[in-house]
C-alpha positions in Angstrom: 0.0 0.0 0.0 2.8 2.4 1.0 4.8 1.5 -2.2 1.7 2.1 -4.3 1.1 5.5 -2.6 4.7 6.6 -3.1 4.6 5.5 -6.8 1.4 7.5 -7.3 3.0 10.5 -5.5 6.1 10.4 -7.7 4.0 10.2 -10.8 1.8 13.2 -9.8 5.0 15.1 -8.9 6.5 14.5 -12.4 3.3 16.1 -13.9 4.0 19.4 -12.1 5.0 22.1 -14.7 8.4 22.8 -13.1 9.3 19.1 -13.5 8.6 19.0 -17.2 11.6 18.9 -19.6 13.0 22.4 -20.3 12.0 22.3 -24.0 8.4 21.5 -23.0 8.4 24.4 -20.5 9.8 26.7 -23.2 7.1 25.7 -25.7 4.3 26.2 -23.1 5.8 29.5 -22.1 5.9 30.6 -25.8 2.2 29.7 -26.3 1.2 31.5 -23.1 3.2 34.5 -24.0 1.6 34.7 -27.4 -1.9 34.4 -25.9 -1.2 37.1 -23.2 0.4 39.4 -25.8 -2.5 39.2 -28.2 -5.0 39.5 -25.4 -3.5 42.5 -23.5 -1.7 44.2 -26.4 0.8 46.9 -25.5 -0.2 46.9 -21.9 1.9 43.7 -21.4 5.1 45.5 -22.5 6.5 46.1 -18.9 6.7 42.3 -18.4 9.7 42.3 -20.7 11.9 43.4 -17.8 11.8 39.8 -16.5 13.5 38.6 -19.7 16.0 41.4 -19.5 17.0 40.5 -15.9 17.4 36.8 -16.5 19.5 37.3 -19.7 21.6 40.0 -18.0 22.4 37.6 -15.1 23.4 34.9 -17.6 25.6 37.5 -19.5 27.5 38.6 -16.4 28.1 35.1 -15.1 29.2 34.0 -18.5 32.3 36.3 -18.4 34.1 34.7 -15.4 32.9 31.3 -16.6 34.5 31.8 -20.0 37.7 33.0 -18.3 37.8 29.9 -16.1 36.9 27.5 -19.0 39.7 28.8 -21.2 42.2 28.9 -18.3 41.3 25.4 -17.3 41.7 24.1 -20.9 45.1 25.7 -21.2 46.4 24.5 -17.8 45.0 21.0 -17.8 45.1 19.9 -21.4 48.4 18.7 -22.8 48.5 20.2 -26.3 51.4 18.1 -27.5 51.9 15.4 -30.0 51.9 15.0 -33.8 48.2 15.2 -34.2 47.6 18.4 -32.2 48.6 20.8 -35.0 46.5 18.8 -37.4 43.5 19.0 -35.0 43.8 22.8 -34.7 44.2 23.3 -38.4 41.3 21.1 -39.3 39.0 22.5 -36.6 39.9 26.1 -37.8 39.2 25.2 -41.4 35.8 23.6 -40.5 35.0 26.6 -38.3 35.8 29.1 -41.1 33.5 27.0 -43.4 30.7 27.3 -40.8 31.3 31.1 -40.7 31.2 31.3 -44.5 28.0 29.4 -44.7 26.4 31.4 -41.9 27.4 34.7 -43.6 26.3 33.5 -47.1 22.8 32.3 -46.1 22.2 35.4 -43.9 23.2 37.8 -46.6 21.5 35.8 -49.3 18.1 35.3 -47.7 18.1 38.2 -45.2 15.8 36.4 -42.7 15.9 39.2 -40.2 13.9 41.5 -42.6 10.9 39.3 -42.1 10.8 40.4 -38.4 10.6 44.2 -37.8 11.8 44.9 -34.2 12.5 48.6 -34.9 10.7 50.9 -32.6 11.5 52.0 -29.0 15.0 50.5 -29.2 15.9 52.2 -32.5 17.0 55.5 -31.0 19.1 53.7 -28.4 20.7 51.5 -31.0 21.5 54.4 -33.3 24.2 55.7 -31.0 25.7 52.3 -30.1 25.8 49.9 -33.0 28.0 50.0 -36.1 26.6 52.2 -38.7 28.1 51.3 -42.0 30.2 54.1 -43.5 30.2 56.0 -40.2 32.4 53.4 -38.6 35.7 52.1 -39.9 36.7 48.5 -39.4 39.5 49.7 -37.0 36.9 51.6 -34.9 34.6 48.6 -35.0 37.4 46.4 -33.8 38.3 48.8 -31.0 34.6 48.8 -29.9 34.6 45.0 -29.8 37.9 44.9 -28.0 36.4 46.9 -25.1 33.8 44.3 -24.5 34.1 42.2 -21.3 34.1 39.0 -23.3 37.1 39.9 -25.4 39.0 41.1 -22.3 38.1 37.9 -20.5 39.4 35.8 -23.4 42.6 37.7 -23.7 43.2 37.6 -19.9 42.5 33.9 -19.7 45.0 33.1 -22.5 47.6 35.4 -21.1 47.3 34.1 -17.5 47.0 30.5 -18.6 50.2 30.6 -20.7 52.0 32.4 -17.9 50.9 29.8 -15.4 52.1 27.0 -17.7 55.5 28.7 -18.0 55.7 28.9 -14.2 54.9 25.2 -13.8 58.0 24.4 -15.9 60.4 26.2 -13.5 61.8 23.6 -11.0 61.8 26.1 -8.1 58.1 27.0 -8.6 56.6 23.8 -9.9 55.9 22.3 -6.4 54.9 25.6 -4.7 51.5 25.1 -2.9 49.9 28.0 -4.8 51.0 26.5 -8.2 49.8 23.1 -7.2 46.4 24.2 -5.9 45.6 26.7 -8.7 44.3 24.2 -11.3 42.1 22.5 -8.6 40.7 25.9 -7.5 40.0 26.9 -11.1 38.2 23.6 -11.7 36.1 24.1 -8.6 35.2 27.6 -9.6 34.2 26.5 -13.1 32.0 23.7 -11.6 30.4 26.2 -9.2 29.6 28.7 -11.9 28.3 26.0 -14.2 25.9 24.8 -11.5 24.7 28.4 -10.9 24.2 28.8 -14.6 22.3 25.5 -14.8 19.9 26.8 -12.1 19.5 30.1 -13.9 18.9 28.5 -17.3 15.9 26.7 -15.7 14.3 30.2 -15.5 14.6 30.8 -19.2 10.9 29.7 -19.9 10.0 32.8 -17.8 12.2 34.9 -20.0 10.6 33.4 -23.1 7.1 34.1 -21.8 7.9 37.7 -21.0 9.7 38.4 -24.3 7.1 36.7 -26.5 4.2 38.4 -24.6 5.9 41.8 -25.2 6.6 41.3 -29.0 3.2 39.8 -29.7 1.6 42.6 -27.7 3.4 45.2 -29.8 3.5 43.5 -33.2 0.8 40.8 -33.2 1.3 37.7 -35.2 3.6 39.4 -37.7 6.6 37.9 -35.9 5.7 34.3 -36.5 7.0 34.4 -40.1 10.3 35.9 -38.9 10.9 33.2 -36.3 10.1 30.5 -38.8 12.5 32.1 -41.3 15.2 32.2 -38.6 14.6 28.6 -37.7 14.7 27.4 -41.3 17.9 29.4 -42.0 19.7 28.0 -38.9 18.7 24.4 -39.6 19.3 24.7 -43.4 22.8 26.2 -42.7 23.7 23.3 -40.4 22.5 20.7 -42.8 24.5 22.4 -45.6 27.6 22.4 -43.4 27.2 18.6 -42.6 26.5 17.8 -46.3 29.3 19.8 -47.8 32.1 20.1 -45.2 31.8 16.9 -43.2 30.9 14.7 -46.1 33.8 16.3 -48.0 36.2 15.1 -45.4 34.7 11.7 -44.7 33.5 10.6 -48.2 35.7 12.4 -50.6 39.0 12.7 -48.8 38.9 9.7 -46.3 37.0 7.6 -48.8 34.6 6.1 -46.2 31.3 5.1 -47.6 28.3 7.2 -46.7 26.4 4.1 -45.4 29.3 3.0 -43.3 29.8 6.4 -41.7 26.1 7.0 -40.9 25.6 3.5 -39.6 28.2 4.2 -36.9 27.2 7.9 -36.5 23.5 7.1 -36.0 23.7 6.3 -32.3 25.8 9.3 -31.2 23.6 11.6 -33.4 20.4 10.3 -31.8 21.9 10.4 -28.3 23.2 14.0 -28.8 19.8 15.2 -30.0 18.1 13.6 -27.0 20.4 14.8 -24.3 21.3 18.1 -26.0 25.0 17.8 -25.2 28.0 16.9 -27.3 30.1 16.3 -24.2 27.6 13.9 -22.6 27.7 11.9 -25.9 31.5 11.4 -25.6 31.5 7.6 -24.7 29.0 6.9 -27.6 31.1 9.0 -30.0 34.3 7.1 -29.1 32.5 3.8 -29.7 31.2 5.0 -33.1 34.7 6.1 -34.1 36.1 2.7 -33.2 33.4 1.0 -35.4 34.6 3.2 -38.3 38.2 2.1 -37.7 39.6 5.5 -36.6 42.8 5.1 -34.5 42.4 5.5 -30.7 44.8 8.4 -30.6 42.9 10.5 -33.2 39.6 9.6 -31.6 40.6 10.7 -28.1 42.4 13.8 -29.4 39.4 15.0 -31.3 36.5 13.9 -29.1 38.2 14.6 -25.7 40.5 17.6 -26.3 39.1 18.9 -29.6 35.6 19.0 -28.4 36.5 22.4 -26.9 37.2 23.7 -30.4 34.9 21.6 -32.6 31.8 23.9 -32.1 30.8 24.4 -35.7 27.1 24.1 -34.8 27.3 26.9 -32.1 29.5 29.0 -34.4 27.2 28.9 -37.4 24.2 29.5 -35.2 25.8 32.6 -33.6 26.6 34.1 -36.9 23.1 33.6 -38.2 21.5 34.8 -34.9 23.6 38.0 -34.7 23.0 39.0 -38.3 19.3 38.0 -38.0 18.8 40.3 -35.0 20.8 43.1 -36.7 18.6 42.9 -39.7 15.5 42.8 -37.5 16.6 46.0 -35.7 17.4 47.7 -39.0 21.2 47.5 -38.4 22.9 46.3 -41.7 26.5 45.6 -41.0 29.0 46.0 -43.8 31.0 42.9 -44.8 34.1 44.0 -42.9 32.2 44.4 -39.7 30.4 41.1 -40.3 33.8 39.4 -40.5 34.9 41.1 -37.2 31.6 39.9 -35.7 32.4 36.3 -36.9 35.8 36.6 -35.3 34.2 37.4 -32.0 31.9 34.4 -32.5 34.9 32.2 -33.0 36.5 33.5 -29.8 33.3 33.1 -27.8 32.9 29.4 -28.6 36.4 28.5 -27.4 36.2 26.4 -24.3 32.4 26.4 -23.9 31.7 23.0 -25.5 31.0 21.3 -22.2 29.0 24.1 -20.6 25.2 23.7 -20.5 23.4 25.9 -23.0 26.7 27.1 -24.3 25.1 28.6 -27.4 22.9 30.9 -25.3 25.8 32.0 -23.0 28.2 32.7 -25.8 25.5 34.5 -27.9 24.8 36.8 -25.0 28.5 37.8 -24.9 28.7 38.3 -28.7 25.6 40.5 -28.7 27.1 42.6 -26.0 30.3 43.0 -28.0 28.4 44.2 -31.1 26.1 46.4 -29.1 22.8 44.7 -29.9 20.0 44.3 -27.3 20.9 41.2 -25.2 17.3 40.7 -24.1 16.4 39.8 -27.7 17.8 36.4 -27.0 14.7 35.5 -25.0 12.7 35.8 -28.3 15.0 33.5 -30.1 14.8 31.0 -27.2 11.2 30.3 -28.3 12.5 28.1 -31.1 15.9 27.3 -29.6 14.8 24.0 -28.2 15.1 22.5 -31.7 18.1 24.5 -32.8 20.0 23.7 -29.7 19.6 19.9 -30.2 20.7 20.3 -33.9 23.7 22.3 -32.7 24.7 19.4 -30.5 24.3 16.9 -33.3 26.5 19.1 -35.6 29.1 19.4 -32.9 29.2 15.6 -32.4 29.5 15.0 -36.1 32.3 17.6 -36.1 34.2 15.6 -33.4 33.9 12.5 -35.6 34.9 14.3 -38.8 38.0 15.8 -37.2 39.0 12.4 -35.8 38.7 10.9 -39.3 40.6 13.9 -40.8 43.5 13.6 -38.3 44.1 10.0 -39.4 44.0 11.0 -43.1 46.4 13.9 -42.6 48.8 11.6 -40.7 48.7 9.1 -43.5 46.5 6.5 -41.7 43.5 5.3 -43.7 40.6 3.6 -41.8 40.4 -0.1 -42.7 38.2 -1.1 -45.7 38.1 2.5 -46.9 37.7 1.2 -50.3 34.1 0.4 -49.6 33.3 4.0 -50.3 32.1 2.9 -53.6 29.1 1.4 -51.9 
């Protein structure tokens, strides 16, 4: 009787709204926000302050988190060995391809023009954002360099490299402060990650508030814009997988499409389900073993390289920033788009294992280019699908880089000749 009662209690508890999966809460919040906005109209606008508060907290916590993530990666990872240079070169090449695809589809389709967010924010943006001919690339770069994110990245790299040099000095290597610093950095990173995990659980409230405001001010005219944003993001990621990853795997490594996807199917499904490329690591390693990738290349790419193989996040950020810029009526010249893409690349370094890394790094990028950070809450209404697709692309990126490392080092997966199938 007691067991039956406890089972019934746990089942009823799991039906409580705050125990639903985050993507379900987000969908419900989006629907409620749309209903409230259409019902109350512009009277609902003050509720948007909730979204602004939540996103601002995420943004400010993200700066020290990014510092610790990069510092931890530099201090604890041993970037040595023949395959490391190949890993960095391949990851950089894939990332540049992701940037190019994001820029091409954003400038080709202009999805942001389907969502007009100009209005009360326009006057404020006019004095802050880049304004075409009024701002030179050097001035734009200087504006970006003053952002907390860029300063945190530069400081983390500088401090991390200095610390590594100190550890190589015999007189200092065993000093208590030197010995304890990596452990303290790891603890700080874990603490900030847990805090962010808790705050991310509040994002459905931010979605409700933001959607209610925009639907109250613009009605249903924004639905088409969100759909355009969703399609461009998903289409860009599919294009990246089809052209870049298939180029490495099928054309260069000569691994058959069926063979690759037969092994990749499990990590892809798992990554989509758990929405994490890092949590998929054991499944990814098993899939690479099935393909015949060497253990060294597999571990180097999936364990160390996962901090850099963030093509899904990178492409998403480029599209999201340009989409919001277009929606707010801010058309960036190509030179400033390239600078923005460079900031996106920097923001994705070291965040691969952080929950909701795309949201966190996007908040930093928007701050760097002086676009309203609270607009993220609106994009979160469709991010539940985009986030899972990002994780899938990142996992496929880990697998592709592992295959490519073997190819660059002259090792061919066994039975590569079956590509003809």
